[in-house]
Backbone bond lengths (Angstrom), bond angles and torsions (degrees), N, CA, C in turn:
res aa  C-N    CA-C-N  psi(-1)  N-CA   C-N-CA  omega(-1)  CA-C   N-CA-C  phi
1 M - - - 1.469 - - 1.528 109.64 -
2 E 1.313 118.22 106.87 1.463 121.45 -175.97 1.525 110.79 -90.82
3 I 1.324 115.76 127.29 1.457 122.38 172.09 1.523 107.30 -103.74
4 R 1.331 115.93 125.21 1.461 120.66 179.80 1.524 109.68 -107.53
5 V 1.320 115.49 131.50 1.462 121.29 -179.97 1.513 108.83 -121.88
6 S 1.318 115.88 127.67 1.462 122.44 177.24 1.525 109.51 -111.74
7 V 1.325 116.05 166.34 1.454 122.19 -176.93 1.522 108.88 -121.58
8 Q 1.332 116.08 126.84 1.461 121.31 174.07 1.524 108.23 -101.88
9 A 1.337 116.43 128.00 1.459 119.47 -173.38 1.526 110.26 -152.12
10 A 1.331 115.10 172.81 1.463 121.90 176.41 1.516 108.49 -141.50
11 P 1.335 117.90 140.77 1.463 119.48 -178.59 1.519 112.64 -73.46
12 K 1.321 114.79 142.09 1.464 121.75 171.08 1.528 110.66 -102.71
13 D 1.327 115.57 -33.27 1.459 122.70 174.76 1.510 107.50 -157.65
14 G 1.335 116.35 167.55 1.452 119.94 -173.18 1.508 113.63 -63.69
15 A 1.329 116.98 -46.39 1.461 120.04 -174.26 1.523 112.08 -64.51
16 S 1.337 117.36 -46.36 1.465 119.41 -177.40 1.523 111.45 -70.77
17 W 1.324 117.56 -30.58 1.468 120.21 177.63 1.532 110.94 -66.53
18 L 1.309 116.47 -45.25 1.463 119.22 178.93 1.524 111.28 -66.81
19 E 1.331 117.01 -35.68 1.467 120.53 175.61 1.531 110.08 -63.39
20 L 1.334 116.39 -41.83 1.462 119.72 178.14 1.525 110.78 -63.16
21 A 1.321 116.82 -44.37 1.468 119.93 -179.87 1.525 110.46 -58.79
22 R 1.315 116.75 -43.10 1.472 119.95 177.55 1.525 110.80 -64.19
23 G 1.339 116.50 -37.93 1.456 120.16 178.74 1.517 112.36 -64.99
24 V 1.322 117.16 -38.26 1.461 121.27 175.98 1.524 109.74 -64.68
25 E 1.321 115.65 -43.27 1.469 121.73 -179.94 1.527 111.81 -60.83
26 H 1.331 116.55 -46.88 1.463 120.17 -172.34 1.531 112.82 -92.61
27 G 1.326 116.69 -6.16 1.455 119.67 -176.95 1.510 114.46 -93.61
28 G 1.323 117.08 5.44 1.453 119.85 178.07 1.511 114.61 86.13
29 F 1.338 117.29 13.87 1.459 120.55 179.44 1.527 110.40 -86.40
30 H 1.326 114.95 158.72 1.463 119.56 -172.07 1.524 112.77 -87.68
31 A 1.332 117.59 -39.22 1.469 120.41 -173.94 1.518 109.92 -151.95
32 L 1.316 115.01 158.94 1.462 123.23 169.83 1.518 106.91 -114.08
33 Y 1.325 116.07 123.32 1.456 122.52 -178.53 1.525 110.40 -113.18
34 A 1.327 115.56 151.18 1.460 121.61 172.57 1.521 108.73 -129.19
35 A 1.316 115.65 140.27 1.461 121.09 178.13 1.525 109.99 -83.74
36 D 1.331 115.36 174.22 1.472 121.51 -176.98 1.520 108.50 -134.88
37 H 1.330 116.22 99.76 1.468 121.60 177.32 1.524 108.60 -134.13
38 P 1.328 117.55 83.62 1.466 120.26 -175.75 1.533 111.84 -54.09
39 G 1.325 114.88 128.50 1.459 120.67 179.25 1.504 113.67 98.07
40 T 1.333 117.63 -24.38 1.459 119.79 -178.57 1.522 112.85 -128.11
41 A 1.319 118.26 2.30 1.469 121.61 179.33 1.517 108.99 -150.43
42 P 1.331 117.41 153.91 1.464 120.56 179.65 1.528 112.22 -62.82
43 S 1.328 115.58 159.14 1.462 121.48 176.15 1.529 109.52 -63.11
44 P 1.331 118.53 123.35 1.468 118.83 -176.19 1.527 113.52 -65.51
45 F 1.332 117.45 -37.98 1.463 118.04 -174.47 1.522 112.42 -74.72
46 V 1.328 117.62 -32.31 1.466 119.41 173.56 1.522 109.74 -64.11
47 A 1.340 115.84 -45.95 1.467 119.70 -179.60 1.523 111.61 -62.58
48 L 1.318 117.50 -44.95 1.462 120.66 -177.82 1.521 111.90 -69.98
49 G 1.331 117.27 -32.99 1.454 120.00 175.79 1.520 111.47 -63.20
50 A 1.344 116.17 -39.70 1.465 119.20 176.49 1.527 110.59 -65.27
51 A 1.328 116.75 -41.04 1.462 120.49 179.34 1.524 111.74 -63.92
52 A 1.331 116.82 -31.81 1.467 120.38 179.80 1.518 111.52 -60.38
53 A 1.334 116.25 -31.73 1.467 120.27 -175.41 1.519 112.87 -71.75
54 V 1.339 117.57 -19.23 1.473 119.21 -175.99 1.530 111.79 -118.50
55 T 1.318 116.86 12.73 1.470 121.12 177.67 1.523 109.26 -131.54
56 E 1.327 114.91 160.76 1.463 120.03 179.70 1.527 112.64 -130.12
57 R 1.329 117.86 -23.03 1.456 120.89 -170.01 1.523 113.46 -112.22
58 V 1.324 118.47 -45.74 1.467 121.27 -169.76 1.527 111.02 -67.89
59 E 1.327 115.15 145.73 1.449 119.72 173.34 1.525 109.17 -75.46
60 L 1.330 115.77 155.78 1.461 122.58 -175.36 1.522 108.45 -130.67
61 G 1.333 116.91 119.35 1.452 117.47 -174.05 1.510 113.79 -149.15
62 T 1.316 113.87 167.50 1.456 121.46 174.33 1.519 109.11 -90.74
63 C 1.307 115.22 136.61 1.468 120.96 -179.32 1.527 108.12 -142.72
64 V 1.318 114.99 76.42 1.459 130.50 -2.83 1.525 108.07 -136.06
65 V 1.369 117.54 162.15 1.457 117.92 175.12 1.518 109.91 -72.45
66 N 1.309 115.64 147.76 1.462 121.81 172.67 1.522 107.56 -80.30
67 S 1.318 116.36 107.64 1.465 120.48 -175.42 1.519 113.15 -62.54
68 G 1.312 117.16 -20.23 1.453 119.81 -178.43 1.513 114.65 -73.02
69 V 1.326 118.12 -13.65 1.460 119.74 -175.96 1.530 112.35 -117.76
70 W 1.327 116.83 13.96 1.462 121.33 179.26 1.523 111.06 -122.53
71 E 1.336 114.98 149.37 1.461 122.43 168.82 1.531 107.91 -107.41
72 P 1.319 118.18 149.54 1.468 119.92 -169.29 1.515 115.44 -62.80
73 L 1.324 119.15 -39.90 1.463 118.60 -176.79 1.530 110.88 -69.47
74 A 1.337 117.08 -39.58 1.461 120.31 177.22 1.523 110.73 -64.81
75 L 1.330 116.66 -41.17 1.459 119.86 179.87 1.526 110.79 -67.23
76 A 1.325 117.15 -44.10 1.465 120.07 178.83 1.518 111.06 -60.81
77 S 1.322 117.42 -39.79 1.459 120.88 179.03 1.524 111.13 -64.83
78 A 1.334 117.46 -41.62 1.463 120.64 179.11 1.520 111.32 -64.10
79 V 1.327 116.53 -43.23 1.466 120.66 -179.21 1.527 110.62 -66.98
80 A 1.321 116.52 -43.88 1.464 120.05 179.81 1.522 111.13 -63.35
81 T 1.331 116.97 -39.66 1.470 119.99 177.51 1.521 110.40 -61.83
82 L 1.324 116.66 -44.16 1.467 120.16 177.12 1.520 110.74 -61.34
83 D 1.321 117.75 -39.27 1.462 120.39 179.95 1.521 110.98 -65.26
84 V 1.335 117.22 -38.16 1.460 120.93 177.37 1.533 110.14 -66.63
85 L 1.328 117.11 -47.52 1.456 120.59 -177.69 1.523 112.22 -63.83
86 S 1.331 116.72 -29.68 1.463 120.56 -177.33 1.520 112.81 -98.97
87 N 1.337 116.64 4.48 1.469 121.49 -178.75 1.524 111.71 57.80
88 G 1.348 115.32 46.67 1.451 120.31 172.10 1.510 115.73 89.49
89 R 1.346 117.35 36.95 1.471 119.39 -178.69 1.531 113.21 -121.07
90 A 1.326 118.53 13.38 1.466 121.21 -176.76 1.525 111.43 -78.35
91 V 1.334 115.10 146.93 1.461 123.71 172.30 1.518 107.18 -129.04
92 L 1.325 116.53 129.76 1.462 121.15 176.37 1.524 108.44 -93.74
93 G 1.325 116.15 110.12 1.454 121.28 176.40 1.512 110.28 -108.04
94 V 1.344 117.24 128.38 1.457 121.86 -178.10 1.523 110.28 -125.62
95 G 1.323 114.76 149.88 1.456 122.00 173.53 1.512 109.44 -143.67
96 A 1.318 115.92 168.94 1.465 120.07 -176.51 1.521 112.81 -79.42
97 G 1.335 117.50 -19.38 1.458 120.54 -176.21 1.517 110.75 84.70
98 H 1.336 116.22 138.46 1.462 119.02 -177.60 1.521 113.67 -137.21
99 T 1.332 118.26 -4.04 1.466 120.63 -174.46 1.522 110.05 -94.96
100 P 1.326 118.87 110.72 1.470 120.71 -174.74 1.521 114.21 -54.37
101 A 1.340 118.02 -37.19 1.464 120.45 -174.90 1.517 112.45 -62.56
102 E 1.324 118.20 -24.08 1.466 119.79 -179.32 1.525 111.62 -69.84
103 W 1.313 117.06 -14.25 1.465 121.87 170.64 1.525 110.91 -102.35
104 T 1.319 117.13 -49.52 1.465 119.82 -169.91 1.517 113.11 -67.67
105 T 1.338 118.24 -28.67 1.461 119.46 179.47 1.527 112.32 -71.65
106 T 1.322 117.59 -12.74 1.467 120.59 174.74 1.532 111.13 -106.01
107 G 1.326 116.10 15.75 1.458 120.22 173.78 1.506 115.32 83.50
108 R 1.346 117.46 13.28 1.460 120.21 179.77 1.518 110.60 -107.69
109 A 1.309 115.31 153.89 1.456 119.91 174.81 1.523 109.60 -73.39
110 F 1.325 116.06 148.02 1.464 121.06 176.58 1.524 108.05 -73.08
111 P 1.336 117.67 118.43 1.465 118.84 -175.40 1.530 112.25 -68.75
112 S 1.310 115.29 161.41 1.463 120.43 174.17 1.525 109.47 -68.96
113 A 1.329 115.64 165.10 1.463 119.67 177.21 1.525 110.84 -59.20
114 R 1.329 117.12 -40.59 1.468 119.85 179.30 1.511 110.69 -60.78
115 Q 1.320 117.35 -44.28 1.463 120.83 -179.20 1.521 111.45 -65.68
116 R 1.314 116.84 -41.21 1.467 119.82 -179.24 1.526 111.32 -65.53
117 V 1.321 116.64 -41.84 1.464 119.48 178.57 1.522 110.64 -67.71
118 S 1.337 117.51 -40.74 1.465 120.45 178.81 1.519 111.00 -60.65
119 R 1.327 116.40 -41.26 1.466 118.74 179.91 1.524 111.35 -68.26
120 M 1.328 116.41 -38.00 1.467 119.29 177.54 1.520 110.89 -61.38
121 I 1.324 117.08 -45.23 1.462 120.89 -179.54 1.520 110.25 -61.73
122 E 1.320 116.68 -44.30 1.465 120.08 -179.19 1.526 110.86 -66.27
123 L 1.329 116.91 -44.92 1.466 120.44 -179.36 1.522 110.94 -62.70
124 A 1.335 117.71 -45.35 1.460 120.69 -179.49 1.514 111.16 -61.57
125 D 1.333 116.71 -42.72 1.458 120.54 -179.43 1.525 111.58 -62.58
126 V 1.327 116.63 -49.66 1.460 119.94 -175.64 1.527 110.50 -69.76
127 T 1.329 117.96 -42.35 1.460 121.10 -179.32 1.523 111.03 -63.08
128 T 1.322 117.17 -40.43 1.465 120.64 178.41 1.520 111.03 -63.59
129 R 1.323 116.90 -40.25 1.466 119.22 178.73 1.523 111.19 -64.97
130 L 1.319 117.37 -39.09 1.466 119.98 176.85 1.529 110.97 -64.12
131 L 1.328 116.82 -43.55 1.456 120.31 179.11 1.527 111.87 -64.60
132 D 1.329 115.76 -31.90 1.468 119.93 178.67 1.520 113.26 -78.17
133 G 1.341 117.45 -1.95 1.457 121.08 174.20 1.516 115.34 95.63
134 E 1.334 118.13 8.76 1.457 120.62 179.76 1.530 111.16 -77.97
135 T 1.310 115.98 144.69 1.461 121.14 165.97 1.526 106.69 -82.10
136 T 1.323 116.11 123.54 1.456 120.36 -164.01 1.520 111.23 -121.86
137 S 1.313 114.99 125.10 1.461 122.17 168.38 1.515 107.36 -117.21
138 D 1.299 116.28 126.72 1.462 119.75 -175.30 1.519 109.02 -147.75
139 R 1.308 116.18 125.88 1.462 120.77 173.31 1.529 107.05 -123.81
140 G 1.324 114.17 74.96 1.446 120.11 -178.46 1.512 111.48 -91.35
141 E 1.307 115.36 -168.23 1.459 120.30 179.17 1.520 111.34 -68.96
142 Y 1.347 116.73 -28.67 1.461 120.56 -173.94 1.521 114.13 -125.05
143 C 1.302 119.38 -25.36 1.459 122.57 -175.22 1.521 110.10 -121.49
144 T 1.336 115.85 131.06 1.454 120.97 177.29 1.521 109.50 -126.02
145 L 1.332 115.97 122.80 1.459 122.12 177.34 1.518 108.73 -136.53
146 A 1.317 116.15 145.42 1.462 121.27 178.15 1.519 108.53 -127.60
147 D 1.321 116.43 107.60 1.471 122.41 180.00 1.525 111.51 51.11
148 A 1.318 115.77 42.98 1.467 120.51 179.58 1.526 109.97 -80.18
149 V 1.318 115.93 141.04 1.459 120.96 177.71 1.523 108.40 -144.44
150 L 1.314 115.69 139.76 1.462 121.05 174.78 1.522 107.15 -94.48
151 S 1.324 116.02 89.77 1.467 119.81 -175.98 1.520 112.46 -88.44
152 D 1.324 117.77 -27.26 1.455 121.03 -178.09 1.527 108.14 -158.28
153 P 1.342 117.60 123.79 1.466 126.61 1.32 1.529 111.67 -83.16
154 R 1.324 114.80 153.69 1.448 120.50 171.77 1.532 108.99 -97.31
155 P 1.349 117.78 138.12 1.462 119.32 177.66 1.522 111.77 -59.48
156 V 1.313 115.45 152.17 1.465 120.80 175.48 1.526 109.76 -71.14
157 R 1.310 116.83 -42.61 1.462 120.93 179.84 1.526 110.56 -74.34
158 D 1.306 115.64 145.96 1.464 119.32 172.57 1.526 110.93 -63.07
159 H 1.330 116.37 -33.52 1.462 121.18 178.84 1.517 108.88 -140.00
160 V 1.325 116.59 117.47 1.462 121.11 174.74 1.527 107.91 -78.16
161 P 1.331 118.59 124.34 1.468 119.91 -178.10 1.523 111.98 -59.00
162 L 1.336 115.13 140.37 1.460 122.34 177.83 1.520 108.76 -104.36
163 L 1.318 115.38 122.20 1.459 123.33 173.38 1.521 107.94 -105.91
164 V 1.317 117.18 125.08 1.461 122.02 174.18 1.517 107.77 -113.42
165 G 1.331 115.85 120.63 1.456 120.40 -178.59 1.507 111.35 -114.15
166 G 1.327 115.40 142.16 1.453 118.38 177.13 1.505 112.32 153.31
167 N 1.318 113.73 -164.10 1.449 120.47 -176.22 1.519 107.95 -144.42
168 G 1.298 117.54 172.31 1.457 121.22 -178.28 1.513 111.21 92.31
169 G 1.321 115.45 145.51 1.454 120.87 -172.46 1.508 114.50 -58.60
170 R 1.324 117.88 -41.62 1.462 119.70 -175.88 1.524 111.25 -67.81
171 V 1.326 117.66 -42.23 1.465 121.19 177.01 1.524 110.28 -62.39
172 L 1.329 116.71 -45.60 1.459 120.43 -176.71 1.523 111.45 -67.21
173 R 1.336 117.40 -36.82 1.468 119.18 178.26 1.522 111.23 -67.76
174 F 1.332 116.96 -41.53 1.468 119.36 175.28 1.520 110.43 -61.28
175 A 1.328 116.30 -45.43 1.460 120.09 -179.93 1.519 110.89 -61.08
176 G 1.315 117.27 -42.13 1.457 120.28 178.58 1.517 112.66 -61.40
177 R 1.321 116.72 -35.79 1.469 120.69 -179.26 1.513 112.53 -76.98
178 E 1.347 117.79 -36.49 1.457 119.74 -164.61 1.528 115.71 -121.92
179 A 1.311 118.73 -23.79 1.466 119.77 -170.74 1.521 111.84 -84.62
180 D 1.321 114.54 157.69 1.460 121.80 169.47 1.525 110.65 -88.13
181 I 1.331 115.92 -30.57 1.461 123.04 -179.65 1.524 107.13 -134.80
182 V 1.327 116.64 134.22 1.462 121.70 176.94 1.522 107.88 -112.84
183 G 1.329 115.86 113.20 1.451 121.26 179.20 1.518 110.50 -86.89
184 I 1.338 117.34 117.44 1.458 121.37 -179.42 1.524 109.22 -110.97
185 T 1.335 114.91 146.62 1.459 119.98 -171.48 1.525 113.59 -129.41
186 G 1.326 117.56 -25.61 1.460 119.78 -172.52 1.509 113.31 70.30
187 L 1.335 117.17 9.28 1.459 120.36 -179.11 1.519 110.02 -80.93
188 G 1.340 115.13 144.55 1.455 120.79 -179.18 1.508 111.79 -119.37
189 N 1.326 116.20 -125.02 1.459 121.82 -173.49 1.519 111.72 -63.30
190 T 1.342 116.27 141.55 1.457 121.69 175.14 1.522 109.16 -74.29
191 L 1.336 117.34 134.18 1.454 121.99 -176.82 1.526 111.03 -83.92
192 A 1.331 115.20 -179.83 1.464 120.39 -170.84 1.518 113.50 -63.31
193 D 1.341 118.41 -22.69 1.461 119.86 179.81 1.527 112.44 -74.78
194 G 1.342 117.24 -5.42 1.457 121.30 177.79 1.511 114.01 78.82
195 H 1.326 117.54 5.02 1.474 119.80 -177.14 1.530 112.11 -136.61
196 S 1.330 117.67 -44.70 1.461 121.64 -179.36 1.529 110.78 -74.44
197 H 1.335 115.20 166.84 1.461 120.76 -175.97 1.510 111.50 -134.24
198 G 1.333 115.54 153.06 1.440 120.84 158.66 1.519 108.45 -77.96
199 V 1.335 116.79 168.43 1.463 119.87 -176.00 1.523 110.48 -130.83
200 D 1.320 114.54 158.42 1.455 121.81 164.66 1.519 106.41 -130.22
201 W 1.339 115.15 95.41 1.458 121.96 -176.41 1.521 111.66 -106.46
202 S 1.312 117.42 17.59 1.457 120.16 -178.46 1.524 110.02 -67.32
203 P 1.333 117.43 153.20 1.472 119.80 178.04 1.525 112.84 -55.96
204 D 1.330 117.16 -38.76 1.467 119.50 179.67 1.523 111.01 -64.26
205 A 1.326 117.29 -40.93 1.463 120.38 -179.85 1.519 111.09 -65.86
206 V 1.324 117.09 -41.33 1.463 120.21 178.65 1.527 110.10 -63.72
207 R 1.327 116.80 -43.97 1.471 119.76 178.51 1.516 111.53 -62.26
208 R 1.337 117.74 -41.08 1.474 120.41 178.80 1.522 110.84 -62.27
209 T 1.317 116.33 -40.30 1.463 120.16 178.26 1.522 110.93 -60.73
210 V 1.325 116.01 -49.22 1.464 120.50 -179.14 1.524 110.39 -62.91
211 E 1.322 117.18 -43.47 1.464 120.23 -178.49 1.518 111.79 -66.06
212 T 1.327 118.26 -35.04 1.464 121.16 177.36 1.524 110.64 -62.62
213 V 1.330 116.63 -45.56 1.467 120.42 178.57 1.521 110.56 -64.18
214 R 1.313 116.57 -46.73 1.467 120.26 -178.67 1.533 111.11 -60.52
215 S 1.320 116.61 -43.88 1.461 119.84 -178.84 1.523 110.89 -62.40
216 A 1.330 117.16 -42.81 1.465 120.84 -178.74 1.517 112.32 -69.68
217 S 1.329 117.27 -25.42 1.467 120.42 -176.26 1.523 112.81 -96.79
218 G 1.334 117.11 7.07 1.453 120.54 -172.40 1.511 115.10 -60.89
219 H 1.359 118.14 -26.22 1.464 121.15 -178.08 1.520 112.60 -82.01
220 R 1.334 118.32 -10.06 1.457 121.25 -170.72 1.529 111.22 -87.10
221 D 1.331 115.10 150.12 1.458 120.17 176.00 1.534 111.09 -68.08
222 R 1.334 115.31 -35.28 1.465 120.14 -178.57 1.524 109.04 -130.81
223 R 1.319 115.22 115.66 1.459 119.76 -178.49 1.532 110.74 -71.47
224 P 1.328 116.43 152.33 1.469 118.45 177.42 1.521 111.17 -68.45
225 E 1.319 115.22 155.37 1.459 121.22 175.21 1.522 109.30 -84.06
226 L 1.326 116.27 142.28 1.461 122.32 177.41 1.519 109.66 -93.34
227 E 1.330 115.57 133.69 1.470 121.19 -177.28 1.526 108.54 -132.60
228 A 1.333 116.91 117.18 1.459 121.84 -176.70 1.524 110.71 -97.35
229 L 1.336 116.02 136.55 1.460 122.38 177.58 1.529 108.55 -87.59
230 V 1.319 116.18 114.17 1.462 122.20 -175.10 1.529 109.17 -87.10
231 Q 1.329 115.84 124.33 1.459 120.37 -176.12 1.519 113.05 -93.34
232 M 1.331 117.87 -19.23 1.468 119.35 178.45 1.524 109.77 -154.64
233 V 1.336 115.50 141.31 1.458 122.94 173.87 1.525 106.67 -129.18
234 V 1.331 116.39 115.74 1.468 121.64 -178.46 1.524 107.82 -130.20
235 V 1.322 116.62 109.74 1.461 121.23 175.91 1.520 108.10 -88.71
236 T 1.332 115.82 118.54 1.449 121.53 -173.19 1.526 110.29 -155.23
237 D 1.340 115.72 154.47 1.463 120.40 173.61 1.528 111.69 -85.12
238 D 1.323 117.44 -6.28 1.467 121.88 -178.54 1.527 108.97 -126.32
239 A 1.342 115.62 77.46 1.459 119.75 -175.92 1.519 111.86 -62.36
240 A 1.329 117.43 -44.74 1.463 120.49 -177.43 1.526 111.06 -63.62
241 G 1.325 116.66 -42.68 1.459 119.59 179.19 1.519 112.17 -64.37
242 S 1.324 117.30 -42.01 1.459 120.42 178.15 1.522 111.13 -64.45
243 A 1.338 116.45 -39.84 1.465 119.50 178.71 1.525 110.80 -63.71
244 R 1.326 117.42 -39.85 1.473 119.89 177.31 1.526 111.03 -63.40
245 D 1.330 117.34 -36.33 1.468 120.44 179.26 1.531 111.74 -69.75
246 L 1.320 116.60 -29.37 1.466 120.57 -172.15 1.517 113.81 -95.99
247 V 1.318 117.86 -19.25 1.466 119.71 -168.11 1.526 112.26 -63.12
248 S 1.316 118.88 -29.37 1.464 120.21 -178.82 1.520 112.20 -68.83
249 F 1.341 117.07 -16.12 1.463 120.55 -179.75 1.528 112.32 -90.89
250 V 1.317 118.11 -2.34 1.456 121.62 -177.50 1.521 107.86 -122.32
251 E 1.316 117.00 95.47 1.458 120.79 -174.24 1.528 111.20 -64.46
252 G 1.311 115.69 124.33 1.456 121.01 177.90 1.508 114.45 100.02
253 A 1.330 118.02 -7.81 1.467 121.13 -177.47 1.520 111.41 -99.95
254 T 1.319 116.06 153.73 1.462 122.77 171.56 1.528 109.14 -107.19
255 V 1.323 115.43 169.76 1.463 119.82 176.33 1.522 110.01 -59.20
256 E 1.325 117.47 -43.18 1.465 120.73 179.31 1.522 111.49 -62.92
257 D 1.340 117.01 -37.35 1.468 119.98 176.53 1.523 110.54 -59.57
258 L 1.336 117.11 -45.34 1.463 120.07 -179.02 1.525 111.26 -63.81
259 L 1.316 116.88 -34.32 1.463 119.77 -177.82 1.528 112.80 -75.60
260 H 1.333 117.19 -29.27 1.461 119.63 -171.90 1.524 114.55 -115.30
261 S 1.305 118.10 -13.08 1.464 120.55 -177.04 1.524 111.38 -71.86
262 P 1.340 117.63 147.57 1.470 119.35 173.55 1.521 112.97 -69.87
263 F 1.334 117.93 -11.56 1.462 121.77 -175.27 1.523 112.79 -90.01
264 A 1.327 117.41 -5.10 1.469 121.95 177.19 1.524 108.26 -137.39
265 W 1.326 116.16 130.44 1.465 121.53 177.85 1.528 108.00 -114.39
266 I 1.326 116.58 110.11 1.456 121.51 -177.76 1.524 108.10 -134.91
267 G 1.327 117.16 127.26 1.460 121.27 178.64 1.508 110.65 145.57
268 T 1.305 116.24 -171.21 1.462 120.17 173.93 1.527 108.71 -70.29
269 V 1.320 115.50 166.77 1.466 119.65 177.78 1.521 110.48 -56.58
270 E 1.334 116.58 -45.34 1.467 119.59 -178.20 1.528 111.71 -69.12
271 E 1.334 117.67 -37.18 1.470 120.09 177.30 1.525 110.99 -62.41
272 I 1.314 116.31 -41.64 1.469 119.50 179.19 1.518 110.26 -68.02
273 A 1.319 117.61 -42.01 1.468 120.67 178.12 1.528 110.32 -59.63
274 T 1.327 116.97 -42.44 1.469 120.75 177.76 1.520 110.69 -62.54
275 K 1.310 116.76 -42.17 1.464 120.93 178.10 1.527 111.06 -59.43
276 L 1.322 117.52 -40.91 1.458 120.56 -179.46 1.521 110.98 -68.99
277 R 1.331 117.26 -39.40 1.466 119.63 176.03 1.529 110.42 -61.82
278 E 1.319 116.58 -42.42 1.465 120.26 -179.94 1.531 110.91 -66.95
279 G 1.323 117.59 -37.03 1.455 120.64 177.83 1.513 112.38 -65.96
280 A 1.326 116.07 -35.67 1.465 119.70 177.18 1.516 110.53 -67.56
281 A 1.339 116.61 -41.90 1.460 120.62 -177.38 1.523 112.00 -71.42
282 A 1.330 117.16 -43.14 1.463 120.45 -173.09 1.521 113.27 -86.39
283 L 1.311 117.24 -35.90 1.465 121.17 -172.53 1.521 113.82 -116.14
284 G 1.318 117.11 -13.50 1.459 119.45 -177.57 1.510 114.16 78.03
285 I 1.336 117.88 16.03 1.468 120.80 178.31 1.517 108.00 -87.05
286 R 1.329 115.58 112.06 1.464 120.75 -177.35 1.529 112.38 -123.48
287 R 1.318 116.02 2.96 1.464 120.23 179.14 1.526 108.55 -128.88
288 Y 1.340 114.64 142.91 1.459 120.80 179.80 1.524 108.92 -140.56
289 V 1.336 114.65 158.24 1.464 121.83 175.64 1.521 107.68 -125.93
290 I 1.323 116.58 130.77 1.458 122.35 179.64 1.525 109.71 -122.23
291 R 1.336 115.49 171.59 1.467 122.55 173.46 1.534 109.52 -93.03
292 P 1.329 117.60 159.20 1.476 119.60 -177.77 1.514 114.73 -58.38
293 S 1.344 117.83 -34.31 1.468 119.72 -177.47 1.521 112.45 -61.65
294 A 1.334 116.90 -22.89 1.468 120.39 -178.38 1.522 113.22 -88.34
295 M 1.327 117.96 -4.20 1.468 119.81 -172.29 1.528 113.93 -57.80
296 P 1.333 120.85 -44.32 1.477 118.54 -179.10 1.531 112.27 -59.76
297 D 1.342 117.81 -45.33 1.462 120.29 179.09 1.523 111.27 -66.50
298 V 1.318 117.15 -38.60 1.462 119.53 -176.97 1.521 110.76 -70.65
299 R 1.304 118.94 -30.30 1.468 120.00 173.45 1.529 110.80 -58.31
300 L 1.338 116.52 -40.63 1.458 120.19 177.51 1.529 111.34 -65.41
301 I 1.325 116.16 -39.20 1.467 120.72 178.04 1.528 110.19 -65.49
302 L 1.331 117.33 -41.67 1.460 120.07 177.10 1.524 111.66 -62.31
303 D 1.337 116.18 -38.38 1.466 119.45 176.95 1.530 110.55 -63.91
304 A 1.320 116.90 -40.04 1.469 120.50 178.35 1.513 111.24 -65.01
305 L 1.334 117.14 -39.31 1.446 120.56 177.17 1.534 111.05 -64.79
306 A 1.325 115.96 -41.06 1.464 119.83 -179.09 1.520 111.18 -67.86
307 G 1.343 115.73 -27.28 1.454 119.41 -179.01 1.517 114.50 -82.14
308 G 1.320 116.33 -1.00 1.462 117.39 175.00 1.478 114.73 119.92
């Protein structure tokens, strides 16, 4: 039973970013991901292109682009370029976007959740068709193309994997039908800062999320992989005590949620490894995303998993 762990990060400077990329490569991690928050975070494709030059094995992807600020041909070109530079290791990760300032600072109104999800679905569909080599004409609600084709560069892979990240039934059903990887977060309402979220990490909520994806993917020969975004990793001999100390920082969560949710890893190395094995068996979650600060502890957890 293989558990794959990827790292989501952002560069602070060139030297430390390349060092991190090498650390992800040699530390047994599966992928290096970059987020997309125009105005408050570095450009993901520039960062990932630099990482491609110093790695050979790890996949490189967006986790996730804000679909509201991209057009399909530009996005397909960026992804294909990354795939060429990395010799076939690009992953296209898309999300609906949730930060109001990424619209309002360019003079646009913040769209409704329905509009943001609709645009994400349309963008993912059209961009995937361009990456797959189709000549595409589309006059949708959000994307318009007339005989568009991505002739150069062409991706190295026959199919660039599609990662759809988010929450809510409509996003999860689309992801179940179309994605190769479904990124789940347990995140709920956006808080007053316009960026942070409340959570629903209860066992029932996690099961509903998994069942929604499974139900939507039932017609497919190969179901998408589930990938959970881990918000905290705490290696400790007192899991319950640490969870009690941390629960006030996670709006909407209980101590039991922190101890059992796939989005929080708290306990000894072996306790966490056991939790991941149980999550793979019961829920089918075999992929996770962590932050760079957790890499040393997670290497120990990966070693424990490899040891049985």
